[in-house]
py3Dmol code that shows the C-alpha trace and the ligand (Angstrom):
import py3Dmol

protein = """\
ATOM      1  CA  MET A   1      14.736  85.181  80.313  1.00  0.00           C
ATOM      2  CA  LYS A   2      11.013  85.093  80.872  1.00  0.00           C
ATOM      3  CA  TYR A   3      11.658  85.771  84.502  1.00  0.00           C
ATOM      4  CA  LEU A   4      13.775  88.819  83.754  1.00  0.00           C
ATOM      5  CA  PHE A   5      11.092  90.177  81.467  1.00  0.00           C
ATOM      6  CA  PHE A   6       8.529  89.780  84.198  1.00  0.00           C
ATOM      7  CA  ILE A   7      10.738  91.579  86.684  1.00  0.00           C
ATOM      8  CA  SER A   8      11.308  94.534  84.377  1.00  0.00           C
ATOM      9  CA  ILE A   9       7.603  94.884  83.573  1.00  0.00           C
ATOM     10  CA  SER A  10       6.746  94.790  87.250  1.00  0.00           C
ATOM     11  CA  PHE A  11       9.326  97.399  88.022  1.00  0.00           C
ATOM     12  CA  PHE A  12       8.003  99.592  85.238  1.00  0.00           C
ATOM     13  CA  ASN A  13       4.450  99.341  86.562  1.00  0.00           C
ATOM     14  CA  PHE A  14       5.553  99.992  90.081  1.00  0.00           C
ATOM     15  CA  TYR A  15       7.565 103.034  89.050  1.00  0.00           C
ATOM     16  CA  CYS A  16       4.761 104.488  86.949  1.00  0.00           C
ATOM     17  CA  CYS A  17       2.146 104.069  89.597  1.00  0.00           C
ATOM     18  CA  ILE A  18       3.887 106.182  92.186  1.00  0.00           C
ATOM     19  CA  ALA A  19       2.425 109.480  91.086  1.00  0.00           C
ATOM     20  CA  GLN A  20       2.153 112.439  93.403  1.00  0.00           C
ATOM     21  CA  GLN A  21      -1.417 111.567  94.294  1.00  0.00           C
ATOM     22  CA  GLU A  22      -0.230 108.469  96.115  1.00  0.00           C
ATOM     23  CA  TYR A  23       0.985 110.664  98.940  1.00  0.00           C
ATOM     24  CA  SER A  24      -1.113 111.802 101.817  1.00  0.00           C
ATOM     25  CA  ILE A  25      -0.931 115.476 102.685  1.00  0.00           C
ATOM     26  CA  HIS A  26       0.857 114.428 105.860  1.00  0.00           C
ATOM     27  CA  ASP A  27       3.566 112.684 103.824  1.00  0.00           C
ATOM     28  CA  LEU A  28       4.018 115.740 101.618  1.00  0.00           C
ATOM     29  CA  LYS A  29       4.233 118.146 104.531  1.00  0.00           C
ATOM     30  CA  SER A  30       6.743 116.052 106.387  1.00  0.00           C
ATOM     31  CA  GLY A  31       8.847 115.530 103.275  1.00  0.00           C
ATOM     32  CA  LYS A  32       8.210 111.780 103.253  1.00  0.00           C
ATOM     33  CA  PHE A  33       8.105 110.701  99.652  1.00  0.00           C
ATOM     34  CA  LYS A  34       9.877 108.403  97.266  1.00  0.00           C
ATOM     35  CA  GLU A  35      11.108 109.117  93.778  1.00  0.00           C
ATOM     36  CA  ASP A  36       8.120 109.398  91.455  1.00  0.00           C
ATOM     37  CA  SER A  37       7.404 109.971  87.788  1.00  0.00           C
ATOM     38  CA  SER A  38       5.584 113.313  87.986  1.00  0.00           C
ATOM     39  CA  TYR A  39       6.768 116.396  86.110  1.00  0.00           C
ATOM     40  CA  ILE A  40       9.577 118.413  87.760  1.00  0.00           C
ATOM     41  CA  TYR A  41       8.699 122.122  87.898  1.00  0.00           C
ATOM     42  CA  SER A  42      11.051 125.064  88.332  1.00  0.00           C
ATOM     43  CA  LEU A  43      10.286 127.444  91.161  1.00  0.00           C
ATOM     44  CA  PRO A  44       8.458 130.396  89.567  1.00  0.00           C
ATOM     45  CA  PHE A  45      11.344 132.794  90.174  1.00  0.00           C
ATOM     46  CA  GLU A  46      14.672 133.658  88.594  1.00  0.00           C
ATOM     47  CA  ASN A  47      17.441 131.125  88.793  1.00  0.00           C
ATOM     48  CA  ASN A  48      19.144 131.105  92.194  1.00  0.00           C
ATOM     49  CA  LYS A  49      16.530 133.440  93.728  1.00  0.00           C
ATOM     50  CA  LYS A  50      15.977 132.551  97.398  1.00  0.00           C
ATOM     51  CA  VAL A  51      12.338 132.498  98.506  1.00  0.00           C
ATOM     52  CA  PHE A  52      10.435 131.679 101.657  1.00  0.00           C
ATOM     53  CA  LEU A  53       7.435 129.386 101.383  1.00  0.00           C
ATOM     54  CA  ILE A  54       4.778 130.445 103.878  1.00  0.00           C
ATOM     55  CA  GLN A  55       1.970 128.063 103.058  1.00  0.00           C
ATOM     56  CA  ALA A  56       2.164 124.743 101.309  1.00  0.00           C
ATOM     57  CA  TYR A  57      -0.346 121.949 100.878  1.00  0.00           C
ATOM     58  CA  ASP A  58      -3.207 122.060 103.369  1.00  0.00           C
ATOM     59  CA  SER A  59      -1.637 124.842 105.462  1.00  0.00           C
ATOM     60  CA  LYS A  60      -3.976 126.055 108.174  1.00  0.00           C
ATOM     61  CA  MET A  61      -3.937 129.803 107.422  1.00  0.00           C
ATOM     62  CA  SER A  62      -5.897 129.897 104.176  1.00  0.00           C
ATOM     63  CA  HIS A  63      -4.957 126.727 102.317  1.00  0.00           C
ATOM     64  CA  LYS A  64      -7.015 124.278 104.349  1.00  0.00           C
ATOM     65  CA  GLY A  65      -7.766 121.356 102.050  1.00  0.00           C
ATOM     66  CA  GLU A  66      -5.937 123.051  99.180  1.00  0.00           C
ATOM     67  CA  TYR A  67      -2.975 121.966  97.114  1.00  0.00           C
ATOM     68  CA  ALA A  68      -1.489 125.412  96.595  1.00  0.00           C
ATOM     69  CA  LEU A  69       1.672 127.301  97.510  1.00  0.00           C
ATOM     70  CA  ASP A  70       2.248 130.827  98.875  1.00  0.00           C
ATOM     71  CA  PHE A  71       5.703 132.320  98.427  1.00  0.00           C
ATOM     72  CA  LYS A  72       6.493 135.452 100.434  1.00  0.00           C
ATOM     73  CA  VAL A  73       8.118 137.851  97.997  1.00  0.00           C
ATOM     74  CA  LYS A  74       8.408 141.624  97.796  1.00  0.00           C
ATOM     75  CA  LYS A  75       6.186 143.472  95.344  1.00  0.00           C
ATOM     76  CA  LYS A  76       7.601 143.569  91.811  1.00  0.00           C
ATOM     77  CA  THR A  77       9.629 140.378  92.207  1.00  0.00           C
ATOM     78  CA  ARG A  78      10.151 138.854  88.773  1.00  0.00           C
ATOM     79  CA  ILE A  79       7.921 135.821  88.232  1.00  0.00           C
ATOM     80  CA  CYS A  80       9.110 133.102  85.854  1.00  0.00           C
ATOM     81  CA  ALA A  81       7.202 130.304  84.176  1.00  0.00           C
ATOM     82  CA  ALA A  82       7.529 127.086  86.177  1.00  0.00           C
ATOM     83  CA  ARG A  83       6.923 124.985  83.043  1.00  0.00           C
ATOM     84  CA  ASP A  84       6.545 125.405  79.271  1.00  0.00           C
ATOM     85  CA  GLY A  85       3.043 126.184  78.054  1.00  0.00           C
ATOM     86  CA  VAL A  86       0.577 128.531  76.419  1.00  0.00           C
ATOM     87  CA  VAL A  87      -1.018 131.505  78.172  1.00  0.00           C
ATOM     88  CA  THR A  88      -4.756 130.895  78.536  1.00  0.00           C
ATOM     89  CA  GLY A  89      -5.654 133.770  80.844  1.00  0.00           C
ATOM     90  CA  ALA A  90      -4.207 136.976  82.247  1.00  0.00           C
ATOM     91  CA  ARG A  91      -5.283 140.104  84.082  1.00  0.00           C
ATOM     92  CA  ALA A  92      -3.196 143.122  85.094  1.00  0.00           C
ATOM     93  CA  ASP A  93      -5.587 146.058  85.625  1.00  0.00           C
ATOM     94  CA  SER A  94      -6.345 145.688  89.339  1.00  0.00           C
ATOM     95  CA  ASP A  95      -4.731 147.747  92.069  1.00  0.00           C
ATOM     96  CA  GLU A  96      -6.926 146.396  94.879  1.00  0.00           C
ATOM     97  CA  GLY A  97      -6.059 143.842  97.520  1.00  0.00           C
ATOM     98  CA  GLY A  98      -7.057 142.844 101.048  1.00  0.00           C
ATOM     99  CA  LEU A  99      -9.026 140.333 103.071  1.00  0.00           C
ATOM    100  CA  LYS A 100     -12.554 141.581 102.438  1.00  0.00           C
ATOM    101  CA  PRO A 101     -14.863 139.226 100.540  1.00  0.00           C
ATOM    102  CA  GLU A 102     -14.982 141.655  97.612  1.00  0.00           C
ATOM    103  CA  ASN A 103     -11.197 141.365  97.245  1.00  0.00           C
ATOM    104  CA  MET A 104     -11.706 137.801  95.988  1.00  0.00           C
ATOM    105  CA  SER A 105     -12.355 139.160  92.493  1.00  0.00           C
ATOM    106  CA  ASP A 106      -9.541 141.747  92.540  1.00  0.00           C
ATOM    107  CA  GLY A 107      -6.538 139.558  91.804  1.00  0.00           C
ATOM    108  CA  ASN A 108      -4.254 139.971  88.824  1.00  0.00           C
ATOM    109  CA  TYR A 109      -3.055 136.648  87.476  1.00  0.00           C
ATOM    110  CA  ILE A 110      -1.544 134.591  84.678  1.00  0.00           C
ATOM    111  CA  SER A 111      -2.748 131.113  83.685  1.00  0.00           C
ATOM    112  CA  ILE A 112      -0.535 128.844  81.586  1.00  0.00           C
ATOM    113  CA  ARG A 113      -1.685 125.537  80.124  1.00  0.00           C
ATOM    114  CA  HIS A 114       0.893 122.742  79.824  1.00  0.00           C
ATOM    115  CA  GLU A 115       1.158 119.985  77.240  1.00  0.00           C
ATOM    116  CA  ASP A 116      -0.538 117.424  79.516  1.00  0.00           C
ATOM    117  CA  GLY A 117      -3.600 119.667  79.877  1.00  0.00           C
ATOM    118  CA  SER A 118      -2.771 120.878  83.385  1.00  0.00           C
ATOM    119  CA  VAL A 119      -2.879 124.624  84.039  1.00  0.00           C
ATOM    120  CA  ALA A 120      -0.638 126.676  86.363  1.00  0.00           C
ATOM    121  CA  HIS A 121      -2.080 129.788  87.995  1.00  0.00           C
ATOM    122  CA  TYR A 122       0.121 132.631  89.210  1.00  0.00           C
ATOM    123  CA  TRP A 123      -1.907 134.952  91.501  1.00  0.00           C
ATOM    124  CA  HIS A 124      -1.811 138.388  93.189  1.00  0.00           C
ATOM    125  CA  LEU A 125       0.389 140.008  90.527  1.00  0.00           C
ATOM    126  CA  ASN A 126       1.164 143.715  90.622  1.00  0.00           C
ATOM    127  CA  LYS A 127      -0.847 146.261  88.664  1.00  0.00           C
ATOM    128  CA  ASN A 128       0.481 146.148  85.083  1.00  0.00           C
ATOM    129  CA  GLY A 129       2.639 143.240  86.255  1.00  0.00           C
ATOM    130  CA  VAL A 130       1.825 140.924  83.365  1.00  0.00           C
ATOM    131  CA  LEU A 131       4.366 140.688  80.529  1.00  0.00           C
ATOM    132  CA  VAL A 132       2.563 138.085  78.407  1.00  0.00           C
ATOM    133  CA  ASN A 133      -0.627 137.874  76.372  1.00  0.00           C
ATOM    134  CA  VAL A 134      -3.238 135.170  76.004  1.00  0.00           C
ATOM    135  CA  GLY A 135      -2.054 132.816  73.260  1.00  0.00           C
ATOM    136  CA  ASP A 136       1.671 133.368  73.844  1.00  0.00           C
ATOM    137  CA  THR A 137       3.893 130.301  73.936  1.00  0.00           C
ATOM    138  CA  ILE A 138       5.995 130.372  77.083  1.00  0.00           C
ATOM    139  CA  THR A 139       9.264 128.676  77.924  1.00  0.00           C
ATOM    140  CA  LYS A 140      10.090 127.425  81.401  1.00  0.00           C
ATOM    141  CA  GLY A 141      12.153 130.070  83.198  1.00  0.00           C
ATOM    142  CA  GLN A 142      10.877 132.936  81.041  1.00  0.00           C
ATOM    143  CA  VAL A 143      10.015 136.099  82.996  1.00  0.00           C
ATOM    144  CA  ILE A 144       6.233 136.434  82.667  1.00  0.00           C
ATOM    145  CA  GLY A 145       5.359 139.132  85.197  1.00  0.00           C
ATOM    146  CA  PHE A 146       5.818 140.813  88.556  1.00  0.00           C
ATOM    147  CA  SER A 147       4.457 139.806  91.930  1.00  0.00           C
ATOM    148  CA  GLY A 148       2.168 142.032  93.950  1.00  0.00           C
ATOM    149  CA  ASN A 149      -0.562 142.099  96.554  1.00  0.00           C
ATOM    150  CA  THR A 150      -3.784 142.216  94.522  1.00  0.00           C
ATOM    151  CA  GLY A 151      -6.878 140.162  95.212  1.00  0.00           C
ATOM    152  CA  TYR A 152      -7.557 138.202  98.388  1.00  0.00           C
ATOM    153  CA  SER A 153      -4.169 138.788  99.949  1.00  0.00           C
ATOM    154  CA  ALA A 154      -2.894 140.028 103.317  1.00  0.00           C
ATOM    155  CA  PHE A 155       0.686 140.747 102.283  1.00  0.00           C
ATOM    156  CA  PRO A 156       2.762 140.711  99.082  1.00  0.00           C
ATOM    157  CA  HIS A 157       3.155 137.132  97.905  1.00  0.00           C
ATOM    158  CA  LEU A 158       2.801 134.783  94.976  1.00  0.00           C
ATOM    159  CA  HIS A 159       0.118 132.114  95.122  1.00  0.00           C
ATOM    160  CA  PHE A 160       1.005 129.262  92.764  1.00  0.00           C
ATOM    161  CA  GLU A 161      -1.137 126.257  91.989  1.00  0.00           C
ATOM    162  CA  VAL A 162      -1.487 123.655  89.267  1.00  0.00           C
ATOM    163  CA  ILE A 163      -4.847 122.200  88.340  1.00  0.00           C
ATOM    164  CA  GLY A 164      -5.011 119.043  86.265  1.00  0.00           C
ATOM    165  CA  ASN A 165      -6.073 115.440  85.953  1.00  0.00           C
ATOM    166  CA  ASP A 166      -5.112 113.414  89.004  1.00  0.00           C
ATOM    167  CA  GLY A 167      -4.920 110.182  86.996  1.00  0.00           C
ATOM    168  CA  LYS A 168      -8.263 109.030  88.386  1.00  0.00           C
ATOM    169  CA  GLY A 169     -10.397 111.203  86.149  1.00  0.00           C
ATOM    170  CA  ASN A 170     -10.703 114.128  88.556  1.00  0.00           C
ATOM    171  CA  TYR A 171      -9.727 117.657  87.547  1.00  0.00           C
ATOM    172  CA  LYS A 172      -8.261 119.168  90.708  1.00  0.00           C
ATOM    173  CA  GLN A 173      -5.327 120.929  92.354  1.00  0.00           C
ATOM    174  CA  LEU A 174      -2.207 118.792  92.134  1.00  0.00           C
ATOM    175  CA  ALA A 175       0.814 118.539  94.387  1.00  0.00           C
ATOM    176  CA  THR A 176       3.846 119.167  92.198  1.00  0.00           C
ATOM    177  CA  ARG A 177       7.530 118.668  92.823  1.00  0.00           C
ATOM    178  CA  PHE A 178      10.214 121.245  92.112  1.00  0.00           C
ATOM    179  CA  ASN A 179      13.890 121.393  91.308  1.00  0.00           C
ATOM    180  CA  THR A 180      15.540 123.386  94.125  1.00  0.00           C
ATOM    181  CA  ASN A 181      18.877 123.835  95.856  1.00  0.00           C
ATOM    182  CA  LYS A 182      17.661 121.102  98.212  1.00  0.00           C
ATOM    183  CA  GLY A 183      17.123 118.669  95.365  1.00  0.00           C
ATOM    184  CA  ILE A 184      13.906 117.605  93.649  1.00  0.00           C
ATOM    185  CA  VAL A 185      11.309 117.961  96.377  1.00  0.00           C
ATOM    186  CA  TYR A 186       7.715 118.572  97.345  1.00  0.00           C
ATOM    187  CA  LEU A 187       7.930 121.916  99.118  1.00  0.00           C
ATOM    188  CA  ARG A 188       7.384 122.200 102.837  1.00  0.00           C
ATOM    189  CA  PRO A 189       5.931 125.262 104.535  1.00  0.00           C
ATOM    190  CA  ALA A 190       8.166 127.610 106.544  1.00  0.00           C
ATOM    191  CA  HIS A 191      11.254 126.681 104.537  1.00  0.00           C
ATOM    192  CA  PHE A 192      13.580 128.663 102.285  1.00  0.00           C
ATOM    193  CA  TYR A 193      14.300 127.377  98.800  1.00  0.00           C
ATOM    194  CA  ARG A 194      16.491 128.576  95.968  1.00  0.00           C
ATOM    195  CA  ALA A 195      15.249 128.336  92.387  1.00  0.00           C
ATOM    196  CA  LYS A 196      17.253 126.039  90.144  1.00  0.00           C
ATOM    197  CA  HIS A 197      16.287 126.208  86.488  1.00  0.00           C
TER     198      HIS A 197
END
"""
ligand_1 = """\
1
ZN
Zn -2.526 131.173 98.608
"""
view = py3Dmol.view(width=600, height=400)
view.addModel(protein, "pdb")
view.setStyle({"model": 0}, {"cartoon": {"style": "trace"}})
view.addModel(ligand_1, "xyz")
view.setStyle({"model": 1}, {"stick": {}})
view.zoomTo()
view.show()
């Protein structure tokens, strides 16, 4: 009996310790990961919407050293909340975008804080493409805005990232897994995925 108890405790510890931060960027990019206990996000689009992921974690183009995702979507694509939360920031008045340094401050966005303190950022939204207000409570899957090409952006796309505690006391960008038509996965660049809410 004692032995069984020991086994179950060990298994529990083992299971809990495999958080997303245990993976190297190489593992994530090559799709090498085991089941873990991190939160499962929805893709930030309508259910069944097919999207192409251009850049994932540490992609060379503009995500070097970053844990962030770029989805190639047409302007005015409906953006949905990837997780329940409360809106902590939003901007919708910009109509400017490009790759000049001054474009860095031109992006429209929505920020949503989750119950574990992490915050998701949805960037480059269209002018007037924000359907929520700071303080609103948001449900996963809810349409929150429309994609665009504002801010530091070369083409219409959605930049999505989650910042939170990595379990070691650091507040940083986190790799997150998603429910997709290909199962529950860490997304890989240059792949198509379908949203599954
Ligand atoms: Zn990006």
